[in-house]
C-alpha positions in Angstrom: 79.4 77.9 121.7 80.5 81.4 120.4 84.0 82.5 121.6 85.5 86.1 122.0 88.6 86.1 120.2 91.1 89.0 121.8 94.9 89.0 120.4 97.7 90.0 123.0 100.7 90.3 120.8 103.9 91.3 121.9 104.6 95.1 121.0 107.9 95.2 120.3 108.0 98.8 118.2 105.3 99.9 120.9 107.2 99.1 124.0 104.1 97.8 125.9 101.8 94.9 125.7 98.3 95.8 124.5 95.4 94.5 122.8 95.0 93.9 119.2 93.1 95.9 116.2 93.1 95.4 112.8 92.8 97.8 109.6 90.9 99.3 108.2 89.3 101.4 110.8 85.4 101.9 110.9 85.9 105.5 109.8 85.1 106.4 106.1 87.6 109.7 106.0 89.8 110.3 102.9 93.0 112.3 103.7 92.9 111.4 107.4 94.5 113.6 110.1 94.7 113.2 113.9 95.2 115.5 116.8 96.5 114.5 119.8 95.0 117.1 121.8 95.9 118.5 125.4 92.9 117.1 127.2 94.6 113.6 126.2 92.2 112.4 123.3 92.3 111.9 119.7 90.5 113.8 117.4 90.4 112.6 113.6 89.3 115.2 110.8 88.9 114.2 107.1 87.3 114.7 103.6 83.9 113.3 104.4 81.8 113.3 100.8 78.4 113.6 102.6 78.6 117.0 104.0 79.8 120.3 103.2 82.4 121.2 105.4 84.2 118.7 108.3 83.2 116.4 111.1 85.3 114.9 113.8 85.5 111.7 115.3 87.1 111.2 118.8 88.8 108.3 120.6 90.7 107.6 123.9 92.5 104.8 122.3 93.2 105.5 118.4 90.8 102.3 117.7 87.4 103.1 119.6 86.2 106.4 117.4 82.8 107.8 118.4 81.3 110.1 115.5 81.1 113.9 116.4 79.2 116.6 115.3 80.2 118.8 112.2 82.9 121.1 113.2 83.1 123.4 110.4 79.7 124.2 108.4 80.9 124.8 104.9 77.6 126.4 104.1 78.6 129.4 106.5 82.0 129.6 104.9 83.4 133.4 104.5 84.8 132.3 101.2 84.5 128.9 100.0 81.8 127.1 97.8 82.2 123.6 97.7 84.8 120.5 97.6 86.1 121.2 101.3 89.3 118.6 101.4 92.0 117.8 103.4 91.5 119.5 106.8 94.6 119.6 109.1 94.1 120.9 112.8 96.8 122.7 115.1 97.0 123.3 118.4 98.7 126.6 119.4 98.1 128.6 122.3 95.2 127.2 123.7 93.5 127.5 120.5 92.7 125.3 117.3 93.5 126.1 113.9 91.8 124.1 111.2 93.6 124.6 107.8 92.0 123.1 104.7 90.7 123.5 100.6 88.0 124.4 99.0 86.9 126.2 95.8 87.1 130.0 96.2 83.7 131.9 95.2 86.0 134.4 93.3 86.2 133.0 89.9 86.2 135.9 87.4 87.5 133.3 84.7 84.8 130.6 85.3 87.3 127.8 85.8 86.4 124.4 87.1 88.6 124.6 89.8 89.7 127.4 92.1 90.8 125.9 95.1 92.7 128.0 97.6 93.6 127.4 101.4 92.0 128.7 104.3 92.2 128.9 108.1 89.4 128.6 110.7 89.6 128.7 114.7 88.0 126.9 117.5 88.3 127.3 121.0 87.8 123.6 121.0 89.2 120.5 119.2 85.3 119.8 118.7 84.8 123.2 117.3 82.8 125.2 115.9 85.5 126.3 113.7 84.8 129.9 112.0 86.9 131.4 109.3 89.8 133.5 110.9 89.8 135.9 107.8 86.6 136.3 105.2 89.6 135.0 102.5 92.2 132.5 101.8 95.6 132.8 103.2 96.8 133.9 99.7 96.3 133.5 95.9 99.0 131.9 94.5 97.1 132.6 91.0 96.7 128.9 90.3 94.3 126.7 92.3 96.0 124.7 95.4 95.1 122.0 97.7 96.4 119.9 100.9 97.6 122.4 103.3 100.3 120.9 105.6 101.9 123.4 108.4 105.4 123.1 110.1 106.4 125.1 113.2 110.2 125.0 113.0 112.8 125.2 115.9 113.3 129.0 115.3 109.5 129.6 115.5 109.2 130.5 112.1 106.0 128.8 110.3 106.2 127.1 106.9 103.1 126.4 104.8 103.3 123.2 102.3 100.6 122.7 99.7 99.6 121.0 96.4 99.3 123.2 93.0 96.5 121.3 91.5 96.9 119.8 87.9 94.3 121.5 86.4 95.3 123.7 83.5 99.1 122.6 84.2 99.9 120.7 81.2 103.9 119.7 81.5 106.1 118.5 78.9 108.4 115.4 79.9 109.9 112.4 78.3 106.5 110.7 79.7 104.4 112.9 78.1 105.9 112.4 75.0 105.6 108.6 75.2 101.8 108.9 76.0 101.2 110.8 72.9 103.3 108.6 70.8 101.2 105.6 72.2 98.1 107.5 71.4 97.0 107.8 75.3 96.9 111.1 76.0 97.8 114.6 74.1 98.7 116.0 77.3 99.8 115.4 80.7 99.2 117.5 83.7 101.0 117.8 86.9 100.6 119.2 90.1 103.7 119.8 92.1 104.3 120.4 95.9 105.3 123.8 97.0 106.5 125.1 100.4 106.4 129.1 101.5 107.0 130.8 105.0 103.7 132.0 106.5 103.0 134.8 108.7 102.7 133.8 112.5 99.0 135.1 112.5 98.1 133.1 109.0 97.1 136.4 107.2 99.5 135.4 104.3 102.9 134.4 103.4 106.3 135.7 103.3 108.4 135.5 100.1 107.7 133.5 96.9 106.5 129.7 97.1 109.4 127.4 96.0 108.5 124.2 94.2 109.8 121.5 96.1 108.8 118.3 94.7 107.5 117.4 91.1 106.9 114.4 89.3 110.4 113.2 87.4 110.6 114.4 83.9 113.1 111.7 82.7 112.2 108.5 81.9 115.4 107.2 83.2 114.7 108.5 86.6 113.9 105.6 89.3 110.9 107.5 90.5 109.2 107.5 87.0 107.8 104.2 87.4 105.9 104.3 90.7 105.1 107.7 90.2 103.6 107.3 86.5 101.4 104.2 86.9 98.2 106.1 86.3 99.3 107.4 83.3 101.2 104.1 81.9 98.2 102.2 83.2 96.1 104.4 80.9 93.9 105.4 83.8 93.9 109.3 83.7 96.2 112.1 81.8 97.5 113.6 85.4 100.5 112.9 87.5 100.1 114.2 91.1 102.6 114.9 93.9 100.1 115.8 96.5 99.3 115.1 100.1 102.6 116.1 101.5 103.5 115.8 105.2 106.3 117.4 106.6 108.4 116.8 110.0 111.6 116.9 111.5 113.5 114.2 112.9 117.2 114.1 114.2 117.9 117.5 112.2 116.5 116.3 109.0 113.4 117.5 107.3 111.1 114.6 105.9 108.2 115.2 103.2 106.1 112.6 102.8 103.8 112.7 99.6 101.4 110.9 97.5 101.5 109.9 93.6 99.0 108.9 91.1 95.3 109.0 90.8 93.6 109.3 94.3 90.6 107.9 93.1 92.1 104.7 91.5 94.2 101.6 92.9 97.8 103.0 92.3 97.8 105.8 94.6 100.9 105.7 96.9 103.2 107.2 99.1 106.9 108.3 98.9 109.2 110.5 101.0 112.0 113.2 100.3 114.6 114.7 102.6 116.3 117.8 103.0 118.4 120.2 105.4 116.3 123.0 105.1 112.3 123.5 105.5 112.5 124.9 102.0 114.6 122.3 100.3 116.2 121.1 98.4 114.2 118.2 99.1 115.8 114.6 97.7 113.3 111.8 97.0 114.3 108.6 98.7 115.7 105.4 96.6 113.4 103.4 98.8 110.0 104.8 97.3 107.3 103.9 97.3 107.1 103.4 100.9 103.4 102.4 101.2 101.4 101.1 98.2 99.1 98.7 97.6 99.3 95.1 98.5 96.3 93.6 96.1 99.0 92.1 93.7 100.7 90.2 96.4 98.0 88.4 98.2 96.6 91.4 100.1 93.5 93.1 99.5 94.1 96.8 100.1 94.7 99.5 96.9 94.7 103.2 97.0 96.9 103.8 99.8 97.8 107.4 100.5 97.4 111.1 101.6 99.3 110.4 105.0 100.2 112.3 107.9 102.4 111.0 111.0 101.3 110.8 114.4 104.1 110.6 117.4 103.3 109.6 120.8 104.6 110.9 124.1 105.7 107.3 124.4 108.0 107.2 121.3 105.7 105.3 119.1 105.4 107.0 115.4 102.4 106.0 113.2 101.6 106.3 109.6 97.8 107.4 109.2 96.2 107.3 105.8 93.3 106.2 103.6 92.8 103.1 101.5 90.7 101.2 100.2 89.5 97.2 100.4 87.3 95.0 98.8 84.7 94.4 101.5 84.6 98.5 101.8 84.4 99.2 98.0 85.0 102.5 96.9 84.9 104.1 100.3 88.0 105.8 101.4 89.0 103.9 105.0 91.3 104.9 107.4 94.3 102.7 108.3 96.8 103.2 111.1 100.4 101.6 110.8 103.9 101.5 112.9 106.5 103.7 110.8 110.3 104.3 112.0 113.1 106.4 110.8 116.0 104.4 111.3 119.5 105.4 112.7 120.7 105.7 109.1 117.9 108.0 108.4 115.6 105.6 106.3 111.8 105.9 106.5 109.9 102.9 106.8 106.0 102.1 107.0 105.2 98.8 108.3 101.7 98.6 106.1 99.3 98.5 104.8 98.0 95.5 107.1 94.9 94.0 107.6 95.9 91.6 110.3 95.8 92.1 114.2 98.5 94.2 115.5 99.2 96.1 118.9 96.9 98.9 119.8 99.3 102.0 119.3 100.5 102.8 122.7 100.8 106.3 124.3 99.6 108.1 127.5 96.0 107.3 126.9 96.0 104.0 124.4 97.1 101.7 126.8 94.7 102.9 129.4 91.4 100.9 130.0 90.2 98.0 127.9 90.0 99.5 124.7 90.2 96.8 121.6 89.0 95.3 118.4 87.4 92.1 118.6 88.2 90.5 115.5 86.1 89.0 113.2 83.8 89.3 110.3 82.2 92.4 111.2 79.8 94.3 108.8 80.6 97.7 108.8 78.7 100.9 107.6 81.1 103.3 106.0 80.8 106.9 107.6 80.3 105.4 110.8 82.8 106.1 113.4 83.0 103.4 116.2 84.3 100.3 117.8 83.5 97.0 115.6 82.5 94.3 118.1 81.9 90.9 116.9 81.8 87.5 118.6 83.1 84.4 116.7 
């Protein structure tokens, strides 16, 4: 006789009793971003390798995701050619703005990477989105990805992004070590920048400021975890990317990812500042999210996160990761997180065991739950996994 297994766990962090779910979700997105829209639904966007552009998955409860249509068609882009990455969608004054990265068709030097940041607009979170301008937001003179936007309390708007590693070699004690060991002749780095943006997103105000960079000294406590892709001989690059900024109790928090996004060492740290353009100081608790495969778990490649705050007070880290069953596909994870009274940021993950469904305005309504079991999943499909034991 088959039995349907439903977990009801105490939701201490969430403030309500709710059914359980488990990671990873059945959504194969890299760089996931969730918008809790005015209609109460959740809209998830992400990098998808099977289309040129972006699609959306829609949910009432953060667990059951229905696969939606393509919301931005890169084939019709006014300026981008390919590699449409890292979408983030914001709702402002009844309209929806999609920030993303893509290779720019303007390429007089024949570079392999010409990434810039663009913005598209729609009247619905389900799209269709069309380019707001026939060009990127601005041209810093080097390739950039991973746009993130912060509206500060005074109404000013800030754009954060990552300068690509491409053609950006940096001398450091680590690069000297790698050269001495015969691993790599040079180490390229990506850095996180911030700049104030015009309210209509037509350009920037002032010059970009470098906010986060890989550590230059071997004695820096961040060097060990931020350099694993180099010290493991994986690749001659150090990444500081996938930034997500938010304000909590008067402090600006910036989460970021380090190491090779396609490898097992991808991990998340954070830094804090007293103003939106820094200076940011990295936490001694870093990394706050990393693989657990070497600790009895099955998750690797955890990174490029965003923070989802629900009306009921819950805070969640949304990110992608890999597991042995899902292979190379980047799958979406949602785990609880918190900022403690003393200002420390904690992520309670990565998890693959049952945990309470995130609780918010709509998340506790109805009977949405994940039926736990050995379900097969098809990477790229959005939907509830229903399995009977």
